[in-house]
Every structure is written in C-alpha cells, then in structure tokens.
C-alpha positions as CSV (number, residue, x, y, z in Angstrom):
1,M,-0.3,0.0,-0.2
2,K,1.5,3.4,-1.2
3,L,0.4,6.4,0.5
4,T,0.0,10.2,-0.6
5,H,0.9,13.4,1.5
6,E,-3.0,14.3,1.8
7,Q,-3.9,10.7,3.5
8,V,-3.5,10.7,7.4
9,I,-2.8,6.9,8.8
10,T,-2.8,6.7,12.5
11,L,0.1,4.3,13.2
12,H,0.2,1.8,16.0
13,G,3.3,2.8,17.9
14,F,6.4,4.2,16.1
15,N,7.3,4.2,12.6
16,N,9.5,1.0,12.3
17,L,10.1,1.7,8.2
18,T,14.0,1.9,7.6
19,K,14.7,4.1,4.6
20,S,18.3,3.9,3.3
21,L,20.0,6.6,0.8
22,S,23.3,5.6,-0.4
23,F,25.4,8.4,-2.3
24,N,28.3,7.3,-4.2
25,M,30.4,10.2,-6.2
26,Y,33.5,10.2,-8.3
27,D,35.9,12.6,-9.0
28,I,38.2,11.9,-12.0
29,C,41.3,13.5,-12.7
30,Y,44.5,13.0,-15.4
31,T,47.9,12.6,-13.5
32,R,51.0,12.4,-15.9
33,N,53.4,10.9,-13.6
34,K,54.2,10.0,-9.9
35,Q,54.7,13.3,-8.6
36,E,51.3,14.8,-10.1
37,R,49.5,11.7,-8.8
38,E,51.1,11.8,-5.0
39,A,50.2,15.6,-5.4
40,Y,46.5,15.2,-6.2
41,L,46.1,12.5,-3.7
42,A,47.8,14.6,-1.4
43,Y,45.2,17.4,-2.3
44,I,42.0,15.0,-2.2
45,D,43.3,13.8,1.4
46,E,43.4,16.9,2.7
47,Q,40.1,18.6,0.8
48,Y,38.3,15.3,2.2
49,N,39.7,14.7,5.7
50,S,37.8,13.3,8.4
51,D,37.0,16.6,10.0
52,R,35.9,18.1,6.6
53,L,33.7,15.0,6.4
54,N,32.5,15.3,9.7
55,H,31.3,18.8,9.4
56,I,29.4,17.6,6.0
57,L,27.6,14.8,7.8
58,H,26.6,17.2,11.2
59,H,24.8,19.3,8.2
60,V,23.2,16.5,6.9
61,S,21.9,15.5,10.5
62,D,20.6,19.2,10.9
63,I,18.6,18.6,7.5
64,I,16.9,15.5,8.8
65,G,16.6,16.7,12.3
66,A,18.6,14.4,13.8
67,H,20.2,14.3,17.0
68,V,24.0,12.9,17.2
69,L,24.7,10.4,19.8
70,N,28.2,9.7,19.0
71,T,30.9,10.1,16.3
72,A,33.5,8.4,15.3
73,K,36.2,9.4,12.5
74,Q,39.5,8.3,11.0
75,D,42.2,9.2,8.6
76,Y,43.9,6.6,7.3
77,E,47.5,6.0,5.6
78,P,48.1,6.3,3.1
79,Q,45.0,8.2,2.2
80,G,41.2,7.8,2.8
81,A,38.9,9.0,5.5
82,S,36.0,7.3,7.5
83,V,33.2,9.0,9.6
84,T,30.3,7.3,11.2
85,L,27.6,9.2,12.9
86,L,25.0,7.3,15.4
87,V,21.9,9.6,15.5
88,S,18.7,9.3,17.1
89,E,15.4,11.1,17.4
90,G,16.0,14.9,17.5
91,P,14.7,17.5,20.0
92,V,12.0,18.6,17.9
93,V,8.5,17.5,17.4
94,E,7.1,19.0,14.3
95,V,7.3,17.1,11.2
96,P,7.9,19.4,7.8
97,K,4.7,19.2,6.0
98,D,6.5,18.4,2.7
99,A,7.7,15.5,4.1
100,F,5.9,12.9,1.8
101,D,6.4,15.2,-1.6
102,E,8.4,14.2,-4.1
103,S,10.7,17.4,-4.3
104,P,14.4,18.5,-3.6
105,G,15.3,19.0,0.0
106,P,16.6,22.0,1.5
107,M,20.1,23.2,2.3
108,P,20.5,23.2,5.9
109,S,17.9,24.9,7.7
110,N,15.3,24.0,10.6
111,V,13.9,21.0,9.1
112,V,12.8,18.4,11.6
113,L,11.4,15.0,12.2
114,Q,11.1,11.9,14.2
115,L,13.5,9.0,14.0
116,D,15.3,6.4,15.8
117,K,18.2,4.0,15.6
118,S,19.7,5.7,12.6
119,H,23.2,6.3,11.1
120,I,25.0,8.3,8.6
121,T,28.4,7.2,7.2
122,V,31.0,8.3,4.8
123,H,34.1,6.4,3.5
124,T,36.6,7.7,0.7
125,Y,38.5,5.6,-1.5
126,P,41.5,7.9,-3.6
127,E,42.9,5.5,-6.4
128,Y,44.7,5.5,-9.5
129,H,45.4,3.6,-12.6
130,P,48.8,2.1,-12.7
131,D,49.4,2.8,-16.6
132,E,46.7,5.0,-17.9
133,G,47.5,8.3,-15.9
134,I,44.2,8.4,-14.2
135,S,43.2,8.9,-10.8
136,T,40.1,8.7,-9.4
137,F,38.4,9.8,-6.0
138,R,35.2,8.1,-4.8
139,A,33.3,9.1,-1.7
140,D,30.2,6.8,-0.4
141,I,27.8,8.4,2.1
142,D,25.1,6.3,3.5
143,V,22.0,7.9,5.4
144,S,19.6,5.5,7.2
145,T,16.5,6.6,9.1
146,C,13.8,5.2,10.9
147,G,11.0,7.6,11.3
148,E,8.7,10.3,9.3
149,I,10.9,11.4,6.4
150,S,13.2,10.0,3.4
151,P,16.9,10.6,3.9
152,L,16.3,11.6,0.3
153,K,15.8,15.4,1.5
154,A,19.5,15.6,2.2
155,L,20.4,15.3,-1.6
156,T,20.5,18.8,-2.4
157,Y,23.0,19.4,0.2
158,L,25.2,16.5,-0.8
159,I,25.1,17.2,-4.2
160,S,26.3,21.0,-3.5
161,S,28.9,19.4,-1.3
162,F,30.9,17.6,-3.6
163,D,32.6,18.4,-6.9
164,T,31.3,15.1,-8.7
165,D,31.7,13.6,-12.3
166,I,29.7,10.9,-11.7
167,M,27.1,9.9,-8.9
168,T,25.2,6.7,-8.2
169,L,22.0,7.2,-6.1
170,D,20.4,4.3,-4.2
171,Y,17.2,4.5,-2.2
172,R,15.3,1.7,-0.4
173,V,12.6,1.3,2.1
174,R,12.9,-1.9,4.4
175,G,10.6,-3.6,7.1
176,F,7.2,-2.2,7.6
177,T,5.0,-0.7,10.4
178,R,1.4,-1.0,11.4
179,D,-1.8,1.0,11.4
180,I,-4.2,0.7,14.5
181,L,-6.1,-1.8,12.7
182,G,-2.9,-4.1,12.7
183,H,-2.4,-3.6,8.8
184,K,1.0,-3.6,7.7
185,L,2.6,-0.7,5.7
186,F,5.7,-1.5,3.3
187,I,6.4,2.3,2.5
188,D,4.7,5.3,4.0
189,H,5.3,7.7,0.9
190,D,4.8,7.9,-3.0
191,I,7.9,7.6,-4.9
192,S,8.5,7.3,-8.6
193,S,12.2,8.0,-9.1
194,I,15.1,9.7,-7.1
195,Q,15.7,12.3,-9.9
196,N,12.6,14.1,-8.2
197,Y,14.1,14.8,-5.4
198,I,17.4,16.4,-7.3
199,P,17.1,20.2,-8.0
200,D,16.6,21.2,-11.3
201,E,19.6,23.1,-11.6
202,A,21.6,20.0,-10.6
203,K,19.6,17.7,-13.1
204,D,20.5,20.0,-16.0
205,L,24.2,19.3,-15.5
206,F,23.9,15.7,-15.9
207,H,22.9,12.5,-17.8
208,M,20.9,10.5,-15.9
209,I,19.3,6.5,-15.8
210,D,16.9,5.1,-13.8
211,V,16.8,1.6,-12.8
212,N,14.0,1.0,-10.3
213,V,12.3,-2.1,-8.8
214,Y,9.1,-0.6,-7.7
215,Q,7.5,-3.9,-6.3
216,E,10.6,-4.1,-3.9
217,N,10.8,-0.3,-3.1
218,I,14.3,0.1,-4.6
219,F,15.2,2.9,-6.5
220,H,18.3,3.7,-8.5
221,T,19.9,6.6,-10.7
222,K,23.0,7.1,-12.0
223,C,24.3,10.6,-13.4
224,K,27.4,11.6,-15.5
225,L,28.1,15.3,-16.4
226,K,26.9,16.2,-19.9
227,Q,29.9,19.2,-20.3
228,F,33.5,17.8,-20.7
229,D,36.0,20.5,-20.4
230,L,39.8,18.9,-20.1
231,N,41.0,21.8,-17.8
232,N,38.9,20.5,-15.3
233,Y,40.7,16.9,-15.4
234,L,44.3,18.2,-15.3
235,F,46.0,19.1,-12.2
236,G,48.2,22.0,-11.9
237,Y,48.2,23.2,-15.3
238,T,46.0,23.7,-18.5
239,K,45.5,22.1,-21.8
240,D,47.3,24.7,-23.7
241,K,50.6,23.3,-22.2
242,L,49.9,20.2,-24.5
243,S,50.1,19.2,-28.0
244,R,46.7,18.4,-29.7
245,E,47.7,14.7,-30.1
246,E,48.2,14.7,-26.1
247,Q,44.8,16.7,-25.6
248,A,43.0,13.9,-27.4
249,D,44.9,10.9,-26.1
250,I,44.1,12.5,-22.5
251,T,40.5,13.2,-23.4
252,E,39.8,9.8,-24.6
253,K,41.3,8.2,-21.5
254,L,39.2,10.4,-19.2
255,K,36.2,9.7,-21.3
256,S,36.6,6.0,-21.2
257,E,37.1,6.1,-17.6
258,M,33.8,7.9,-16.9
259,D,31.8,5.6,-19.5
260,E,32.9,2.6,-17.5
261,I,32.1,3.9,-14.2
262,F,28.8,5.3,-15.4
263,Y,27.7,2.0,-17.1
264,G,29.5,-0.5,-14.6
265,K,31.4,-2.3,-17.0
266,N,34.9,-2.1,-18.9
267,I,34.7,-0.9,-22.2
268,N,38.2,-1.5,-23.3
C-alpha cells in the first residue's frame, strides 16, 4: 500500500520503516606522472579529510532533524578517511509538511522529523590506474533513518558539497510499520524516481538513467556530467601546455574511465 501526503494514517506505535540512501560520487583527474599523482592524492586527502567529512555529515543530520549520539572518525594511511554518526530522534517534534512530497530537499535549515536507531556514514577511496595516468576519488555516503521522512531530503546538500563527475544513487525502504488496525505498511510515501528529489539546476548538468524495482521499493539513479572541459581534469596546469595529440589522447582516456564507471563495465 502506498500513501500520498494528503492521506492521514494513524499508526500503532512508532514508524519502524527503515529508509536508506546511498550516495556515491566520483571525481576523476589525469595525472601524468608519479609526482602529479601523489600531489593529487594529497590534495584530495586534505580536501576531504575526516574533519571536513564530519562537518558535512553533521549538516546532513541537521537537515533531517537528527540528534547526534556518537561520532567516530578516522584518517587512514596512506590516504582515505571514514566518519560514522550514530543518530536518534531530535529534540524537536514538528514534522515538515512536505515530508512526503517528491521534491528536492533544502540546504541546512530547521527541518525536523522523528527518527530513531539511525546512522550516517562516509568512506573515501582515492585510487589510481597504474598505467593510464587516471586518478579517481570516490566517496560513499549512507544515510539510514527510521521515522517520518526520507533521507532523500538531504540530496540537495550532498550534491552541493562535492565536486562530482559521476553520481550513483540508491534508495530503498525496508521493514514495515502497522496502522491501528494491524495492517502492515511497507512504504509510507509515494516515490516514482530519485530524480524528483534532485534540484533542477543539478539535473540540467547530468545525463541520468533510472533502474527501479517498484514492487520491492528499490530505486536507483546514476548521473554523469554532460559537459566536458579538459582543463577541469588536469592537475596543476591547463590544456594549452599540451599538444593536440596529447589533448586527444588524454580526453579519450578520461571519457573512457567515466563511461566505464557510469555503465558499470569495462569498455576496453
């Protein structure tokens, strides 16, 4: 049974539905040699260290109205970082009226909800191709909540927090809650696509593909930047320092890398 915002259902006890958003982003760079690769990885490690990631996740908890119970964070050697927040129901009690609407969420503000037994995590994965000069940075963020609102409302802020070439988004609803008559509710809001929670200005920038399994409450959207400017993928110099042949070769390698990530398969 699916519900619209206009329908009011009285539940028996707490809303036990678990709603999980996985936000995976990729930043791709061309590094000509070991020195450039090490410089790029050092830059990424500083730009997305555990302190900054912790700041981002705390803003996510503000957006969904969560109260942070515990924080664990770690910077790894030689690179990478992780942060985990254990969160619970916030101290506020008013649920936003647009909680069930298919619309982009806000930037950090006083958005509130009820939730319990929830968590927010991020892990980063800098890596590089040993031969092709490609370096890739991936960040995986998971927002899992129980309660009145979908973690999809945090998408606008997450997209704005990372410079990303490719995004892979997964949303799923698990478990069930009951109304006062004992009937199980396996989802408490209508959803047709994750794309409806992405702001228009972001959607204009990306090619998007949906793979949804509606009967299982599983939704998947992947996004790849439409525009390609080689200067955005060179670390520490611009394309005018390269010959036309070098520009063409590097462009082909970068686009091949992005296509393989986007489609989830090796092309060459």
